[in-house]
C-alpha positions, 0 to 999 in steps of 0.5 A, spaced: 534 457 608 533 451 602 525 450 602 523 443 605 515 444 605 512 438 603 507 437 596 504 430 599 499 429 593 506 431 587 510 427 592 506 421 592 507 422 584 515 422 585 514 415 589 511 411 583 515 414 577 521 412 582 518 405 583 517 404 576 524 406 575 528 402 580 531 409 582 534 409 590 536 416 592 543 416 597 543 420 602 549 426 602 552 422 608 553 416 604 556 420 598 561 423 604 562 416 605 561 411 600 562 406 606 555 407 609 552 405 602 549 398 602 553 393 600 548 390 594 547 396 591 556 395 591 554 389 588 550 391 583 555 397 581 561 392 578 557 391 573 555 398 571 560 404 567 561 411 570 557 414 565 552 409 564 544 412 564 543 407 570 539 409 576 545 406 580 551 411 579 547 416 583 551 412 588 558 414 584 556 422 585 562 422 590 569 425 590 571 418 592 570 413 586 575 409 583 578 411 577 576 405 572 571 406 567 567 401 569 565 397 575 569 401 580 567 401 587 570 406 592 577 408 595 580 414 597 579 421 595 581 422 588 587 428 588 593 430 585 599 433 588 603 439 584 610 440 587 614 445 587 618 442 580 612 444 576 609 450 580 615 453 582 612 455 590 615 451 596 608 451 598 604 445 596 599 444 591 593 439 592 587 438 587 581 434 588 580 431 581 573 430 578 574 427 572 571 421 575 563 423 577 559 420 572 559 425 566 566 427 568 566 433 571 564 434 578 558 438 577 553 432 578 554 433 585 552 441 585 544 439 580 544 432 585 544 438 590 538 442 588 534 437 584 534 432 590 531 435 595 525 438 591 523 431 588 524 428 596 518 434 598 514 433 592 516 440 590 518 437 583 513 433 579 517 428 574 511 426 571 509 433 568 515 438 569 521 439 566 528 441 569 531 447 566 539 447 567 541 454 565 549 454 565 555 456 562 559 449 563 558 443 566 553 444 570 547 443 564 550 436 563 550 434 570 543 437 571 541 432 565 544 427 567 541 426 574 535 428 571 535 422 567 537 417 572 532 421 577 526 419 572 525 427 570 525 431 563 530 436 562 532 442 557 539 445 557 541 452 556 547 454 555 551 459 550 552 457 543 560 459 543 561 454 548 565 447 546 562 443 541 564 436 546 558 439 550 553 440 545 554 433 541 554 430 548 547 434 550 544 432 545 544 424 546 541 426 554 537 432 554 530 432 552 531 439 550 538 443 548 537 451 547 543 455 545 543 462 547 547 468 545 555 468 546 560 465 549 563 464 556 561 472 559 554 472 556 551 469 563 545 475 562 542 472 555 542 465 559 537 468 565 533 471 560 531 465 556 529 463 564 524 468 564 522 466 557 521 460 559 516 462 565 512 467 561 511 461 556 511 455 559 508 452 565 511 446 565 518 448 566 522 449 574 528 453 573 534 450 577 538 455 576 545 454 579 547 461 581 542 462 586 540 455 588 542 454 595 542 446 594 548 448 590 552 450 596 550 445 600 552 439 596 559 442 596 559 445 603 558 437 606 561 433 601 567 437 597 570 440 603 569 433 607 574 430 602 579 436 602 579 436 610 580 428 608 586 428 604 588 434 608 588 430 615 591 425 612 598 428 610 599 433 614 604 433 619 605 436 626 607 444 623 604 442 617 597 448 615 591 449 610 593 455 609 589 456 602 582 454 599 582 457 591 577 456 587 574 460 581 567 463 584 563 460 578 556 459 580 558 460 587 557 453 589 564 450 590 567 455 593 562 454 599 567 448 600 571 453 604 566 456 609 567 449 612 574 448 611 574 455 615 570 452 620 575 446 622 581 449 619 581 457 622 588 459 619 585 458 612 583 463 606 579 463 601 582 466 594 577 467 589 578 467 581 576 470 575 578 472 568 582 478 567 578 479 561 572 480 565 574 483 573 568 483 575 569 483 583 575 486 582 573 492 578 566 492 577 569 489 570 566 487 565 569 483 558 569 475 554 574 470 556 576 463 554 576 460 560 569 455 560 565 454 565 566 460 571 561 464 570 561 472 569 559 479 569 555 477 576 556 475 584 553 469 584 547 469 589 549 463 593 557 465 593 558 467 601 562 474 601 563 475 607 567 469 608 572 471 601 579 473 603 583 474 596 580 476 589 585 474 583 584 476 577 587 469 572 589 471 564 586 466 560 592 467 555 596 463 561 590 457 562 590 456 554 598 456 554 598 451 559 593 447 557 598 446 550 604 444 555 601 439 559 598 436 553 602 436 547 608 431 546 612 436 546 610 440 552 610 433 556 617 432 553 619 438 557 617 437 563 620 431 564 627 435 563 625 440 568 624 433 574 617 433 574 615 426 575 613 421 569 607 419 573 605 427 575 606 429 567 602 423 565 596 426 570 596 434 567 590 431 563 586 431 568 585 439 569 582 442 564 582 449 562 578 452 568 581 447 573 588 450 570 586 456 571 585 454 579 592 451 579 594 459 577 590 461 583 593 457 587 601 459 584 599 467 585 595 466 591 602 462 595 607 468 592 602 473 594 602 470 602 610 468 601 607 460 603 613 456 605 614 448 604 608 448 611 604 451 608 598 447 603 593 450 599 587 445 595 584 447 589 578 443 585 580 440 579 573 440 576 573 437 570 579 433 564 582 435 558 577 430 555 572 436 554 576 440 551 579 436 545 577 441 540 580 447 543 586 443 542 586 443 535 583 449 536 590 452 538 594 448 533 590 450 527 590 458 530 598 457 532 601 451 528 604 445 531 608 445 539 614 445 540 620 445 544 621 452 544 614 453 546 614 449 552 620 452 555 616 459 554 610 457 556 613 454 563 618 460 564 612 465 562 606 462 564 608 459 571 615 460 573 613 468 571 606 469 574 606 475 579 602 477 584 598 483 579 591 483 579 590 481 586 586 484 591 585 483 599 579 483 601 578 487 607 570 489 610 568 494 606 572 491 599 567 484 601 561 488 602 562 492 595 563 486 591 556 483 595 552 489 593 554 488 586 548 481 588 543 488 588 543 489 580 543 482 579 538 478 583 534 484 586 533 489 579 533 483 574 531 477 578 527 479 583 530 476 589 528 479 595 532 485 598 531 482 606 535 477 604 540 480 601 541 484 607 540 478 611 546 474 608 551 480 609 548 482 616 545 476 620 552 472 619 553 467 619 547 465 622 543 465 615 549 460 612 549 457 618 542 455 618 542 453 611 548 448 614 544 445 618 539 443 613 543 436 611 540 432 616 533 433 615 534 432 608 538 426 609 532 424 613 526 426 607 531 422 603 531 416 607 524 417 608 523 417 600 526 410 600 522 407 606 516 409 600 518 406 595 520 399 598 526 398 593 531 398 598 528 392 602 527 388 595 534 388 594 
């Protein structure tokens, strides 16, 4: 379970820091349903930009922000539907859109779920400690951003080979930026740097998304409820949520599937990874170009017993499709294939890993022979706004993008997708994948073996206990805001 033990001395210092910096913390309930946010806060948000370093933007850690760069309030869930004219399958594929979170990515939610419980219990002291955010993608961006809003110093840790947009932005936000060796697949190097910081500095607290249960809980509570709301609004009497597709990544986003299975029992969960690094599929390793999805280990917070399907996604599909979706010749070609102009204008809402999730959903629909009554939900974690340099690199490598390239990419990398490199996970396959946690988390990261066994043998109780902590965390948040007195002064 998430440790909610109170450290009263540090809590008082944290309350004072919040009081000095006008920090009011939203509850999970308010992030799920912004209608609960006080009207006075909404009024103040009308003058605040989506990416501004303003504590009020903590209330924009939700899937329901108006899609506006400044002054937006709250509306319905941000999502797009990818029709059969684009995907080539009958099943309806829907995609939550992460661009309209502060920082342009949904990871601000995961980092909120990790940091806030430590602050409102006094377990993290912003007056003397720094929050370290190890990541291969947007998590360290979200962590640095939320830390700034919550009055904390931060350290971003990520591989040196990640996109230059990430590093340029982080340098303006995080107190320290540490580049480790390698690229997307080099997660262990990040973990090694964390151990070095633990040994050499007493002012650093590691918020490792791969083992922070608050990451899983935030998606279970907030992301899953957003998906449920969209589905219930769209479903006809014979429709069904048949699947949820998500890259394994840190194990957080895929945790939304736990809730979806509870409310839609027929929903299957597909976990995807890069074909070039097929750890879940075949205990494999390697390097790939789908930024931000983690590799070569099974996250501690991944509830493997709920995973039905393993999908290995070729990173070449993703890299070809970002050109099809964003180059002028690609957009023109899609229009001629009958894809609606409005949707073509929105395809830039999907970044590289988002397109990987779309590919996973298409392969899932083909594998299970889904029909028009079936809905698959997936996640656009971020947008192409964060990957402009990758498009430039592809142009330099392959030359200008032409109509013939668009035709080939559409036929091969969408319509031509097959059900290869997929595995339907039965009991023993799931246990094989779960057992891989041992080598990372017990041998390398000093986790408790009894807890590892509890995750498997005390299923679903282990996970249910975590899910049951939401109300207690919200109560602690309300108590914290009461102690600062800031809500009363609005």
